[in-house]
C-alpha positions, 0 to 999 in steps of 0.5 A: 500500500502506498497511500503516503509516499514519505520515506521515513528513516528505517527503524527496527526490524533488526532481527528480521534483517539479520535473518534475511542476510543469513538466508542470502549468504546461504543463497550465495553459497548455492542454496535456494530459499524462500522468505515469507514476510507477513505483516498487517496493512501498513506494517512495513513489509515493503519498507523492509524489502526496500532496506534489504535490497539497498543492502544487497546493492551490487551483490545480487540481481533484484527483480520486484513485482507486486499483485494488484488489488482488483474489484472483480478478479485479480489481474493474471500474473501481474507480479511476474509481468512487472518483474519481467518488465524490470528485467527487460529495462535492465538487460534489454530485449535481446539479452533476455531473449538469449536466455530462453531461446526464440520459442521461450521468448514467444512464451514470455510475450504472452505476459510482456507483448513488447518481446514480440510475437507470441507462441501458438496456444491450443490447450490451456493446460499445456500452454501454462506448463510451457510458460512455467518451464520457460520462467524456470529456465529464465530464472535458472540462467539468471541465477548462474550469473549472480544471486537472484532475488525475486520479490513478489509483494501482496500475494493476498491479491494474487490470482490463481495462476500466480499462486500456482507458479510460486508453488511450482518454482518453490518445488522445481528450482533447487540448489540454485542461487535464488532467493524468493521473497513473498509478502502477505497480510496474515489477516487475509489468510482467512480468505480465499483457499488459494492464498491459504494453500500457497502460504502453507505450501511455500512455508513447507518448501525446502529452505523456507522461513516465515517472518512475521513483523510485529508492530514497532516499539515506542523506541522504534517509533521515536527513531522513525519520527526523528527521520520524518521530523528532521530532529528528535521528537518530544516525548509527548509527540512520541507518546501521542503517535505511538498511542494513536498509530499503534506502532504501525509505520504507515500510520506514523507517517500519516500522522505527520503533516507535510510541514513535519508537525503532528496532525491533530486529526486523521488525514483524509486519505488515511481516514478513507482507507480506514473506513473502507474496510468498515463500509464493506461490512454488512449495514447492520454490522456497521451500525453496531460498530458505531455503538462500539466507537463511543464505548471506549478502547475496550467494551465488554460483551455484556455492556455491548449486549445491553447497550445494543439490546441484542441477544448474545447469538445475534450480537456474535453474528453481527460482530463476526464479519468485522472480526473476520475483516480485521476491523475488530478483535475479540478476547475472552471479555469483549471486543476492541477495534483492531487499531485506535485510528479505525475507532477514531475514523468511525467515531469521526464519521458519526453525526451529532444526533447519532452521538447524542443517542448512543451516549444516552444508551450507554448512560441509561445502561450504566445508571442502572448499575455497574457492568461486570468486567467493565474496564473503566470505572463505572462512575467515570464512564457514566459521567463521560456518557452523560456529558455526551448525551447533554445531561448537564445536571446528572453529568455534574453529579456523577463527575464530582463523585468520579473525581473523588474516587479517582483522587482516592486511588491516585488517578490524577489524570482521571480526577482532572478530567472529571473536574473539567466535566464538572466545570463544563456542566456548571453554567447549565446547572442551577444551584450547582454549589448546593448540589456538590457542596463547594463553590466554583472557585474551589472546583478550580483549585481542586482541578489545579491540584489534580493537574499539578500531580498529573504533570499537566502544568499548562492546564493547571496554570490555567485553572489557577489563573481562573481561580485567582480571577474569581477570588475575592481580594479581601477573602480567604487568605489561605485559599489564595496561599493554596493557589499561589503554592500550586502555581509555584510548583507548576512553574518550577516543573515547567521551568518558568519564572515567578516561582520564588515570588509565589512561594514568598506570597504564599507564606505571607498569606498562610500565617497560621500554623497549619498543614498549608503553611507546612506544605509551603515551607517544604516546597520553598526549601526544596526550591531553594536547594534546587537553586543552590541557596542552602543557607536560606533553605536550612532556615525554612527546613528548621521552621518546618521541623518545629511546625511539624512537632507543633502539629504532631504530624509525622508526614511533615516531620519526615519531610523536614528530615529529608530537607535536613539530610539533603543539606548535610555536608557530613562525610558520605557514610553518615549522609547516606545513613541519614537518608536511609533512615528517613526513607525507612521511616517514610516507608513505614508510615506509607505516606506516598508523597514523602515516601517518594521524596525520601527515596529520590533523595536517597538515590541521589545521595548514593549516586553522589557517593559512588554507591552505584550497586546500591542505586541499582539494587533499590532504584527500580522499586522506588521507580515502580512506586512512583507509578503505583502512587500516580506520581510517575510523570510528576517525579519519575524522571528525577527518580530514574535519573540516578538509576540510569547514571548508575547503570552507565558508569558501571558500563551497563549501557543497554540498561541505562538506555532502557531506563532512559527510554522509560523516563522519556516515555513518561512524557515529563514536564521540562524539569524532568526532561532536563534529566532525560536529555542529560542522560541521553547525552551521557549515553551518547558520550559513552558510545562516542556518538557526536551526533547524538550528543549534539541532538541531546544538547539541542533538545536541552536548549529547546526547553524553557530557560528556567532560573531553577537550574540555569547554572547547572544547565549552562555547565552541562551544555558546555560539557556536551558541546566540548565533547561533541566538538572534540569527537567531531575533530573540530579543533578550533571550536573545541578550543573556543568552547574550552575557554568558554568553560573556563570563563563560566567556572570562574564566574560561577565560583564553584566547581562542576567536576564533569565540566572541569574534567572534559574541559581540561582534557580537551585543553591539553589535547588542543595545546592550550596550556594556559587554560589547562593550568587555570582549570587545574588551579580551580580544581585544586581550590574546589572542595571535594565532597566524596571519593568520586570528586577526589578521584576527579581532582586526581585525574585533572592533575594527571591530565595537566601532566600530559601538557609536559611529560605525562605522569605514569604513576599519576595515571596508574593511581587514577586507574586504581581509584576508578577501579575502587569506585567500580567505574570501568569506563573511567578506569579504561580511559586512565589505563589508556593514558597510563599506557601512553605515558609508559610508552613515552617513558620507554617502558614498553612492557608496562605500556602494553600491559596498561593498553591490554587491560584498558582495551579489554575493559573498554570492549567488555562494556561496549565502549567501542570508541574508547577501545578503538582509541586504545588500539590506535595508540597501541598500534602507533607504538607498534604494540600487539595487544593480542600477545601477552608479551610485546613482540614488536609486531605492528597491529593497525586498528579498524581493519586497516593494513599497516601501510593503510594505517600509515597513509591514514595518519598522513591523510589526517595530517593534511597531505595530498596523494603526491605528498603521501607518495613522496613520504612513503616512497610509493607512486601517487597511483598507489597512494590513491588506491590506499586512500580509496581502500581507507575510505571504504573500510572506514565507511566514509565518503571523503578525506576530511571525514577520514581525517575526523576519524583519525582525530577522534581515535587520537591517531595524530595530535589534535593540535 
C-alpha cells in the first residue's frame, strides 16, 4: 500500500534483517530459499524489502513485482509481468531473449507483448506448463550469473495462476542461487483457499522461513519520527503517535503533516482507507460498530449486549464479519477495534444526533448499575456518557463523585478530567454549589491540584489563573496561599519564572500554623536547594521541623528530615545513613508523597557517593512506586535519573538506555526532561556518538530557560558541546568552547567536576596550556565532597601532566581509584593514558600491559570508541595487544593494513596523494588506491571525514 509516499528513516526490524542476510549468504553459497514476510496493512513489509535490497546493492540481481488489488478478479500474473518488465529495462530485449531461446521468448510475450510475437496456444493446460518451464529456465540462467532475488509483494491479491507458479518454482528450482521473497497480510489468510494453500505450501518448501513483523516499539517509533521530523521528537509527540498509530509505520507517517508537525486529526486519505474496510461490512454490522466507537478502547460483551439490546447469538453474528475483516478483535471479555485510528475514523464519521443517542444508551445502561468486567470505572464512564448525551445536571453529579474516587486511588489524570466535566456542566446547572457542596472557585483549585500531580502544568496554570480571577481580594487568605503554592510548583516543573515570588506570597498569606503553611515551607526549601541557596533553605527546613512537632504530624516531620539530610555536608557514610533512615521511616508510615521524596533523595545521595550497586539494587522499586502512587510523570524522571547514571558508569549501557527510554516515555514536564536529555547525552558520550550528543544538547536548549537550574544547565551544555566538538575533530571550536568553560567556572565560583574534567582534557589535547593550568588551579581550590570528586581532582592533575611529560604513576593511581569506585569506563580511559605515558617513558612492557587491560575493559562494556582509541595508540607504538608479551609486531586498528594505517595518519595530517607518495616512497597511483581502500573500510565518503576519524581515535595530535 502506498497511500503516503514519505520515506521515513528505517527503524527496527533488526532481527528480521539479520535473518534475511543469513538466508542470502546461504543463497550465495548455492542454496535456494524462500522468505515469507507477513505483516498487517501498513506494517512495513515493503519498507523492509526496500532496506534489504539497498543492502544487497551490487551483490545480487533484484527483480520486484507486486499483485494488484482488483474489484472483480485479480489481474493474471501481474507480479511476474512487472518483474519481467524490470528485467527487460535492465538487460534489454535481446539479452533476455538469449536466455530462453526464440520459442521461450514467444512464451514470455504472452505476459510482456513488447518481446514480440507470441507462441501458438491450443490447450490451456499445456500452454501454462510451457510458460512455467520457460520462467524456470529464465530464472535458472539468471541465477548462474549472480544471486537472484525475486520479490513478489501482496500475494493476498494474487490470482490463481500466480499462486500456482510460486508453488511450482518453490518445488522445481533447487540448489540454485535464488532467493524468493513473498509478502502477505496474515489477516487475509482467512480468505480465499488459494492464498491459504500457497502460504502453507511455500512455508513447507525446502529452505523456507516465515517472518512475521510485529508492530514497532515506542523506541522504534521515536527513531522513525526523528527521520520524518528532521530532529528528535518530544516525548509527548512520541507518546501521542505511538498511542494513536499503534506502532504501525504507515500510520506514523500519516500522522505527520507535510510541514513535519503532528496532525491533530486523521488525514483524509488515511481516514478513507480506514473506513473502507468498515463500509464493506454488512449495514447492520456497521451500525453496531458505531455503538462500539463511543464505548471506549475496550467494551465488554455484556455492556455491548445491553447497550445494543441484542441477544448474545445475534450480537456474535453481527460482530463476526468485522472480526473476520480485521476491523475488530475479540478476547475472552469483549471486543476492541483492531487499531485506535479505525475507532477514531468511525467515531469521526458519526453525526451529532447519532452521538447524542448512543451516549444516552450507554448512560441509561450504566445508571442502572455497574457492568461486570467493565474496564473503566463505572462512575467515570457514566459521567463521560452523560456529558455526551447533554445531561448537564446528572453529568455534574456523577463527575464530582468520579473525581473523588479517582483522587482516592491516585488517578490524577482521571480526577482532572472529571473536574473539567464538572466545570463544563456548571453554567447549565442551577444551584450547582448546593448540589456538590463547594463553590466554583474551589472546583478550580481542586482541578489545579489534580493537574499539578498529573504533570499537566499548562492546564493547571490555567485553572489557577481562573481561580485567582474569581477570588475575592479581601477573602480567604489561605485559599489564595493554596493557589499561589500550586502555581509555584507548576512553574518550577515547567521551568518558568515567578516561582520564588509565589512561594514568598504564599507564606505571607498562610500565617497560621497549619498543614498549608507546612506544605509551603517544604516546597520553598526544596526550591531553594534546587537553586543552590542552602543557607536560606536550612532556615525554612528548621521552621518546618518545629511546625511539624507543633502539629504532631509525622508526614511533615519526615519531610523536614529529608530537607535536613539533603543539606548535610557530613562525610558520605553518615549522609547516606541519614537518608536511609528517613526513607525507612517514610516507608513505614506509607505516606506516598514523602515516601517518594525520601527515596529520590536517597538515590541521589548514593549516586553522589559512588554507591552505584546500591542505586541499582533499590532504584527500580522506588521507580515502580512512583507509578503505583500516580506520581510517575510528576517525579519519575528525577527518580530514574540516578538509576540510569548508575547503570552507565558501571558500563551497563543497554540498561541505562532502557531506563532512559522509560523516563522519556513518561512524557515529563521540562524539569524532568532536563534529566532525560542529560542522560541521553551521557549515553551518547559513552558510545562516542557526536551526533547524538549534539541532538541531546539541542533538545536541552529547546526547553524553557528556567532560573531553577540555569547554572547547572549552562555547565552541562558546555560539557556536551566540548565533547561533541572534540569527537567531531573540530579543533578550533573545541578550543573556543574550552575557554568558554573556563570563563563560566570562574564566574560561577564553584566547581562542576564533569565540566572541569572534559574541559581540561580537551585543553591539553588542543595545546592550550594556559587554560589547562587555570582549570587545574580551580580544581585544586574546589572542595571535594566524596571519593568520586577526589578521584576527579586526581585525574585533572594527571591530565595537566600530559601538557609536559605525562605522569605514569599519576595515571596508574587514577586507574586504581576508578577501579575502587567500580567505574570501568573511567578506569579504561586512565589505563589508556597510563599506557601512553609508559610508552613515552620507554617502558614498553608496562605500556602494553596498561593498553591490554584498558582495551579489554573498554570492549567488555561496549565502549567501542574508547577501545578503538586504545588500539590506535597501541598500534602507533607498534604494540600487539593480542600477545601477552610485546613482540614488536605492528597491529593497525579498524581493519586497516599497516601501510593503510600509515597513509591514514598522513591523510589526517593534511597531505595530498603526491605528498603521501613522496613520504612513503610509493607512486601517487598507489597512494590513491590506499586512500580509496581507507575510505571504504572506514565507511566514509571523503578525506576530511577520514581525517575526523583519525582525530577522534587520537591517531595524530589534535593540535
